[in-house]
Every structure is written in structure tokens, then in C-alpha cells.
C-alpha positions as CSV (number, residue, x, y, z in Angstrom):
1,M,0.0,0.0,0.0
2,K,1.4,3.4,-1.1
3,T,0.7,6.7,0.7
4,L,0.5,10.1,-0.9
5,D,0.2,12.8,1.8
6,K,-2.8,11.3,3.7
7,M,-4.1,9.4,0.6
8,K,-3.7,5.7,0.5
9,I,-3.3,3.8,-2.7
10,L,-4.1,0.1,-2.7
11,D,-3.0,-2.1,-5.6
12,I,-6.0,-4.4,-5.6
13,V,-4.3,-6.9,-7.8
14,K,-1.6,-7.6,-5.3
15,T,-3.5,-6.9,-2.1
16,P,-5.7,-9.6,-0.4
17,E,-9.4,-9.0,-1.2
18,K,-10.4,-9.1,2.5
19,E,-7.9,-6.3,3.3
20,V,-9.2,-4.2,0.4
21,I,-12.8,-4.6,1.5
22,N,-12.0,-3.9,5.2
23,T,-9.9,-0.9,4.4
24,T,-12.5,0.6,2.0
25,V,-15.4,0.1,4.5
26,K,-13.4,1.8,7.2
27,V,-12.6,4.8,5.1
28,L,-16.2,5.1,3.9
29,G,-17.5,4.8,7.4
30,A,-15.2,7.7,8.5
31,G,-16.7,9.9,5.8
32,G,-13.8,9.4,3.4
33,L,-13.7,9.7,-0.4
34,V,-12.7,6.5,-2.3
35,I,-11.7,6.1,-5.9
36,F,-12.7,2.7,-7.2
37,P,-12.9,0.7,-10.5
38,T,-16.1,-0.3,-12.2
39,E,-17.0,-2.1,-15.4
40,T,-17.0,1.3,-17.1
41,V,-14.6,3.9,-15.6
42,Y,-13.1,4.7,-12.2
43,G,-15.8,6.1,-9.9
44,A,-15.7,8.4,-6.9
45,G,-17.6,7.1,-3.9
46,V,-18.6,8.4,-0.5
47,D,-21.4,7.4,1.9
48,A,-24.4,8.8,0.1
49,T,-26.3,9.3,3.4
50,N,-23.5,11.3,5.0
51,Q,-23.9,15.0,4.3
52,T,-20.3,15.9,5.2
53,A,-19.0,13.2,2.9
54,V,-21.3,14.3,0.0
55,D,-20.2,17.9,0.5
56,K,-16.6,16.7,0.3
57,L,-17.3,14.9,-3.0
58,L,-19.1,17.9,-4.5
59,A,-16.0,20.0,-3.7
60,Y,-13.8,17.3,-5.3
61,K,-15.9,17.2,-8.5
62,S,-16.2,21.0,-8.7
63,R,-18.5,23.0,-11.1
64,R,-21.4,20.4,-11.1
65,E,-23.9,23.3,-10.9
66,G,-26.9,21.4,-9.7
67,K,-26.3,18.2,-11.6
68,P,-27.4,15.2,-9.6
69,L,-25.2,12.3,-8.4
70,S,-26.2,8.7,-8.5
71,I,-25.8,5.9,-6.0
72,A,-24.4,2.3,-6.2
73,V,-26.2,-0.5,-4.4
74,P,-25.7,-4.2,-4.4
75,D,-29.2,-5.3,-5.5
76,Q,-32.7,-4.1,-6.4
77,Q,-34.0,-4.8,-2.9
78,T,-31.6,-2.2,-1.5
79,A,-32.4,0.2,-4.3
80,A,-36.1,0.1,-3.3
81,K,-35.2,1.6,0.1
82,F,-34.0,4.8,-1.7
83,V,-36.2,5.1,-4.8
84,Q,-39.7,4.3,-6.0
85,I,-39.3,1.5,-8.5
86,N,-42.2,1.6,-11.0
87,D,-42.9,-0.9,-13.7
88,Q,-40.6,0.8,-16.2
89,A,-37.7,0.8,-13.7
90,N,-38.4,-2.8,-12.6
91,K,-38.1,-4.0,-16.2
92,L,-34.7,-2.1,-16.6
93,F,-33.4,-3.6,-13.4
94,Q,-34.4,-7.1,-14.5
95,R,-33.0,-6.7,-18.0
96,F,-29.8,-4.7,-17.6
97,L,-28.6,-4.8,-14.0
98,P,-26.0,-5.5,-12.8
99,G,-24.4,-3.7,-15.7
100,P,-23.5,-0.3,-17.2
101,V,-26.9,1.3,-16.8
102,T,-28.1,4.0,-14.4
103,V,-31.9,3.8,-13.7
104,V,-33.4,7.2,-12.7
105,S,-36.5,7.0,-10.4
106,K,-38.4,9.2,-8.0
107,G,-36.2,9.5,-4.9
108,L,-37.4,8.8,-1.3
109,N,-35.3,11.6,0.3
110,K,-33.1,9.0,2.1
111,V,-29.8,10.4,0.9
112,A,-27.8,13.5,1.7
113,K,-28.6,16.8,0.0
114,G,-27.0,17.1,-3.4
115,V,-27.4,13.5,-4.4
116,E,-31.0,13.6,-5.7
117,S,-31.7,16.0,-8.5
118,E,-33.5,19.3,-8.1
119,F,-36.5,17.4,-9.5
120,G,-36.5,14.9,-6.7
121,T,-35.1,12.0,-8.9
122,L,-32.2,9.7,-8.1
123,G,-30.1,7.5,-10.3
124,V,-29.3,4.0,-9.2
125,R,-26.4,1.7,-10.3
126,I,-25.8,-1.9,-9.6
127,P,-22.2,-2.3,-10.8
128,D,-21.2,-5.4,-12.7
129,H,-18.0,-5.6,-10.6
130,A,-17.6,-8.4,-8.1
131,L,-15.3,-6.4,-5.7
132,V,-17.5,-3.3,-5.6
133,I,-20.6,-5.4,-4.9
134,K,-18.7,-7.1,-2.0
135,I,-17.7,-3.6,-0.6
136,L,-21.3,-2.4,-0.9
137,I,-22.6,-5.5,1.0
138,A,-20.0,-5.1,3.7
139,F,-20.6,-1.3,4.1
140,G,-24.4,-1.7,4.2
141,K,-25.1,1.7,2.8
142,P,-25.2,3.2,-0.8
143,I,-22.2,5.0,-2.0
144,T,-22.1,7.7,-4.7
145,A,-21.4,6.4,-8.3
146,T,-20.1,9.4,-10.2
147,S,-17.0,9.2,-12.4
148,A,-13.8,10.0,-10.7
149,N,-12.6,12.7,-13.1
150,A,-13.1,16.4,-12.3
151,S,-16.1,17.8,-14.1
152,G,-15.5,18.2,-17.8
153,K,-12.2,16.4,-17.8
154,K,-10.9,13.2,-19.5
155,R,-12.7,10.0,-18.8
156,P,-10.8,8.1,-16.1
157,Y,-9.6,4.7,-17.3
158,C,-6.5,4.7,-15.1
159,V,-5.4,6.4,-12.0
160,A,-3.0,8.7,-14.0
161,D,-6.1,10.0,-15.9
162,I,-7.6,11.1,-12.6
163,F,-4.6,12.8,-11.0
164,G,-3.6,14.5,-14.3
165,S,-6.7,16.6,-14.3
166,L,-6.9,17.4,-10.5
167,S,-5.6,20.4,-8.6
168,H,-3.5,19.7,-5.5
169,K,-6.4,20.8,-3.4
170,Q,-8.7,18.2,-5.1
171,Q,-6.1,15.5,-4.7
172,R,-5.9,16.1,-1.0
173,L,-9.7,15.4,-0.7
174,I,-9.1,11.7,-1.8
175,D,-8.6,9.3,1.1
176,L,-8.2,6.0,-0.7
177,V,-7.6,4.8,-4.2
178,L,-8.3,1.2,-5.3
179,D,-5.9,0.9,-8.2
180,A,-6.9,-1.8,-10.7
181,G,-4.6,-0.6,-13.4
182,Q,-5.8,0.3,-16.9
183,L,-9.5,-0.3,-17.4
184,P,-10.9,-1.2,-20.9
185,P,-12.1,2.0,-22.7
186,N,-15.8,1.3,-22.2
187,E,-18.5,4.0,-22.4
188,P,-19.9,5.4,-19.2
189,S,-23.1,3.9,-18.0
190,A,-26.3,4.7,-20.0
191,V,-28.7,6.9,-18.0
192,I,-32.4,6.2,-18.4
193,D,-35.1,8.3,-16.7
194,T,-38.2,6.2,-15.7
195,T,-40.1,9.1,-14.1
196,F,-41.8,10.1,-17.4
197,S,-44.6,8.2,-19.3
198,T,-41.9,6.6,-21.5
199,P,-38.3,5.7,-20.4
200,T,-36.1,8.6,-21.6
201,T,-32.4,8.1,-22.3
202,L,-30.5,11.0,-20.7
203,R,-27.1,9.6,-21.7
204,A,-26.4,6.9,-24.2
205,G,-24.1,4.1,-23.3
206,K,-23.2,0.8,-25.0
207,I,-26.6,-0.7,-24.0
208,K,-29.0,-0.7,-26.9
209,T,-32.4,0.7,-26.0
210,A,-35.5,1.1,-28.1
211,G,-35.8,3.9,-30.6
212,K,-37.1,7.2,-29.6
213,K,-40.7,7.2,-28.5
214,P,-42.9,10.2,-27.7
215,L,-43.4,11.2,-24.1
216,I,-47.0,11.7,-22.9
217,S,-47.3,14.7,-20.5
218,H,-50.5,14.6,-18.5
219,S,-50.3,18.2,-17.2
220,E,-48.7,21.6,-17.7
221,D,-46.4,20.9,-14.7
222,E,-45.2,17.7,-16.2
223,T,-44.5,19.4,-19.5
224,K,-42.5,22.0,-17.6
225,K,-40.6,19.3,-15.7
226,I,-39.6,17.6,-19.0
227,A,-38.3,21.0,-20.3
228,G,-36.3,21.5,-17.1
229,T,-34.8,18.0,-17.2
230,L,-33.6,18.6,-20.8
231,M,-32.1,21.9,-19.8
232,L,-30.2,20.2,-17.0
233,K,-29.0,17.5,-19.5
234,H,-27.7,20.3,-21.9
235,W,-26.4,22.7,-19.2
236,D,-22.8,22.3,-20.4
237,Q,-23.8,23.0,-24.0
238,I,-25.7,26.1,-22.8
239,K,-22.6,27.4,-21.1
240,E,-20.2,26.5,-23.9
241,S,-22.0,27.5,-27.1
242,G,-25.6,28.3,-26.4
243,L,-28.7,26.2,-27.0
244,I,-31.4,26.6,-29.6
245,I,-34.8,25.0,-29.0
246,G,-36.9,24.5,-32.1
247,L,-40.5,24.2,-31.0
248,N,-43.0,22.7,-33.5
249,G,-46.7,21.9,-33.2
250,P,-50.1,23.4,-33.9
251,L,-51.8,26.1,-31.9
252,G,-52.4,25.0,-28.3
253,A,-49.9,22.2,-28.4
254,G,-47.9,23.6,-25.5
255,K,-44.9,25.4,-27.1
256,T,-45.2,28.3,-24.7
257,I,-45.8,26.0,-21.7
258,F,-42.5,24.2,-22.6
259,T,-40.7,27.6,-22.8
260,K,-42.1,28.4,-19.3
261,G,-40.5,25.2,-18.1
262,V,-37.2,26.4,-19.5
263,G,-37.7,29.7,-17.7
264,D,-38.4,27.9,-14.4
265,F,-35.2,25.9,-14.8
266,L,-33.3,29.2,-15.4
267,R,-35.0,30.7,-12.4
268,I,-36.6,33.5,-14.3
269,A,-39.2,35.3,-12.1
270,D,-40.9,37.2,-15.0
271,T,-44.1,35.7,-16.5
272,I,-43.3,34.2,-19.9
273,T,-45.9,34.7,-22.6
274,S,-45.8,34.1,-26.3
275,P,-44.4,37.1,-28.1
276,T,-46.9,36.8,-31.0
277,Y,-46.9,40.5,-31.9
278,S,-43.4,41.6,-30.8
279,Y,-41.7,38.4,-32.2
280,I,-38.9,38.3,-29.6
281,A,-39.1,38.5,-25.8
282,E,-35.9,38.7,-23.8
283,Y,-35.3,37.5,-20.2
284,D,-32.2,37.7,-18.0
285,Y,-31.3,34.8,-15.9
286,Q,-28.7,33.8,-13.3
287,R,-28.2,30.2,-12.3
288,H,-25.3,28.7,-10.3
289,G,-23.2,31.8,-11.0
290,V,-23.9,31.7,-14.7
291,K,-25.5,34.8,-16.2
292,G,-27.2,34.7,-19.6
293,K,-30.4,35.4,-21.5
294,L,-33.5,33.4,-22.6
295,Y,-34.8,34.7,-25.9
296,H,-38.3,33.5,-26.7
297,L,-39.3,33.9,-30.4
298,D,-42.6,33.4,-32.1
299,L,-42.1,33.2,-35.9
300,W,-45.7,32.3,-36.8
301,K,-46.1,35.4,-39.0
302,I,-42.5,35.3,-40.3
303,D,-42.1,33.5,-43.6
304,T,-39.5,35.3,-45.7
305,K,-35.7,35.5,-45.4
306,E,-35.8,39.3,-45.4
307,E,-38.1,39.3,-42.3
308,L,-35.9,36.9,-40.5
309,E,-32.7,38.8,-41.2
310,R,-34.3,42.0,-39.8
311,L,-34.7,40.2,-36.5
312,E,-30.9,39.6,-36.3
313,I,-31.4,36.2,-34.7
314,E,-27.8,35.2,-35.3
315,K,-26.6,37.7,-32.7
316,L,-28.8,36.1,-30.1
317,I,-26.9,32.7,-30.3
318,A,-24.0,32.8,-27.9
319,P,-22.6,31.0,-24.9
320,H,-24.9,31.2,-21.9
321,N,-27.9,32.0,-24.1
322,V,-31.0,29.9,-24.7
323,V,-33.0,30.7,-27.8
324,A,-36.5,29.1,-27.9
325,I,-38.2,29.4,-31.3
326,E,-41.9,28.7,-31.8
327,W,-42.9,27.6,-35.3
328,W,-39.4,26.5,-35.9
329,E,-40.3,24.1,-38.7
330,Q,-41.4,26.6,-41.2
331,N,-38.1,28.5,-41.0
332,Q,-35.6,25.7,-40.2
333,E,-33.8,25.8,-43.5
334,Y,-32.8,29.4,-42.8
335,F,-31.2,28.4,-39.5
336,K,-29.1,25.5,-40.7
337,K,-26.1,27.6,-41.8
338,I,-26.4,29.9,-38.7
339,I,-26.3,26.9,-36.4
340,K,-23.2,25.4,-38.2
341,K,-21.5,28.8,-38.1
342,K,-22.1,29.4,-34.4
343,A,-21.5,25.7,-33.5
344,A,-24.5,25.9,-31.2
345,T,-26.5,22.9,-30.0
346,L,-30.0,22.4,-31.5
347,L,-32.8,20.6,-29.7
348,T,-36.0,20.2,-31.6
349,I,-39.3,19.5,-29.9
350,L,-42.6,18.4,-31.5
351,L,-45.7,18.9,-29.4
352,E,-49.1,17.6,-30.1
353,E,-52.2,18.3,-28.0
354,K,-54.1,15.1,-27.0
355,S,-56.6,16.8,-24.6
356,D,-57.0,19.9,-22.5
357,Q,-54.1,18.8,-20.2
358,S,-52.5,15.9,-22.0
359,R,-50.0,16.3,-24.8
360,K,-47.5,14.2,-26.8
361,I,-43.9,15.3,-26.9
362,M,-41.3,14.0,-29.3
363,I,-37.7,15.1,-28.6
């Protein structure tokens, strides 16, 4: 066993398994931060029920800006103590776990603050890694299952990948490293949200899932939640290059309601209404220290290139900005060159009203 400052590094190939398990459980029980191998990448684990330990992990990861963590448990029975497992989630547990899939369900508020998402959801992993399962059984509590790299840095397939992207301050937060050598270059786990009407893939992994299916929203609040979840998923793209949301669908389909959900996520206090007559509405936002603008466009009456150019929409597309465009479809050809030039991320949404409160949403 090597020691770097107060950090311990265990070569788990050469160290007896019982010693590895006992040492890891002791460190986790003391609120320590452990780097451990999985079937995908190296993970960073702390006791997910210990607030001090979770705060330490959040300081280690840095700049997560509201993104949730997930937890690792040894089996579905343990998972059920922390999340509501509906039929969708149960099918995923039975089909894919243990394995490289994170199943997102409604949380039961049994973990420390910062582990569940701001929408009250929690991702669960059952790793396909014998040593990690034995550690989880011996520890008796869930541990966090986030990747061990600092936010936005190289995927960690070896210990050197981790240390190469950390500041000295971050390195000092690590208490124990379980060094398994070089891991195969597998994709991170797929992340599938089961809290909507249809399982929604938030991050693709190597697991093959069914093709895209429409979501069914049964209320305005659910439509807003879907919008907020998508904003959280694309938060890095919003910061780096800006996000364009193309909203399609007939009158009354929920385009403005979806935009209100975007505004809620961005914590905009102003009432958002469709700018039918002014064409563009502008809202300032500040979220997790990031300042930007939400531009809400209604292009229903705009159908010529000259009219579009007078709006100078290209200037609105910039890092930190979100541009939500109603009636996107009738002008999408015009925007193709602009999007390529600005290297912005495009998210297109098709909404279809099914009843007064229910609507179909295709992402």
C-alpha cells in the first residue's frame, strides 16, 4: 500500500481481497472519499447518506452546478429503500442490472442533499464488478457512483487519468484509491429516466435501447418538468456555445408552456408569454453563478428570409444564451447555416395536444 500525503493507494491486484474490503469500508465509514474501479470507468464514492462526505465529494468534483449524483447499491432490494421502482424501472433492473446502466427513479429523500436532482429524482447503479458489490454489501449503505474525473475532464480509465486533471487541493480530498490498473475503454453507463410516461435516455451508453418514442405529458407541470430535465442535461452546452430549442406543433400544443419550463429551470421570475406580436421576448437569468439570457421567439407570422434577417437572430446565439423558437419548422432551412457557423446545440421538440391537459412530446 502506497501513501501520498494522507491518501492511501491500494494495488488491488496484489492486495488480499479481504484487506481491500475492510480498508474501504473503514474509510467510507469515516466519511472518506474513495476512488474505485467499475466495469465502465473509475468512480468516486462516499457514503451517500453522510452530508459531510457528500459535500466533500461535491468539492472534489467541482462545477457540477446542480447536476445530480447517482448511487451504487448491491441489489434491487436495497435500491427500493431509496427510490420508488415503478414498472418501467423494474423492467430495466431485471434486464440490464447488474451492468452499465443508471436507472433514474423518484427518490425517497433518504440520501444527503445534493445526491438527488432538483426534480427529486435519483439514479441507481448496480455495478457489474464483483469487488465493488462485496464492498457495498460489507458497508451496508449506498455510495455515490459518479465518475472520478473532475467535471468536464478526461474519462478516467486509469489512476493517472484522474490525477492528471486534478488540482493539488482536489487530490488532498481523496482518502483511498483502489488501483486496478488500466481499465478497458468502455463507455460510461447509460442513464435512463423512468419518471416520465416513456423511459427517456439522458445519456447513451453501450446498452442498446428502443428507438425514440414520444413522451406523454398529463399536465402543464409535467411538460415544464420535461423541459427542465432537458435543460439540466444540456447545461454544459448552454454554457459553452448556447442552446437553440426549435418548437414545433399546432396552436395550443404547448410550445409556450414548454418555454415556461425552460424559464423555471433558469429561475426567471418574470411571467413568460408568447411574443406573438413583438416576435422576440428577452429575459435575463442567473443560475449557479452563470448569467445569460433566454430569448423567446414566435415566428408564426414570419415566412421570408428578409423578415428573418431583420430580427438579427444570429446575434442572439451565444454562450450562456437559450433561444426558444416557436414555429421552428417553417423556417428551419434558414437556420441551418447559422447553427453550423455558431457551433450551437440544437434541440427540436414536437408537441401535439391530445386533450386539454395531455400532450405528446417528441424530442
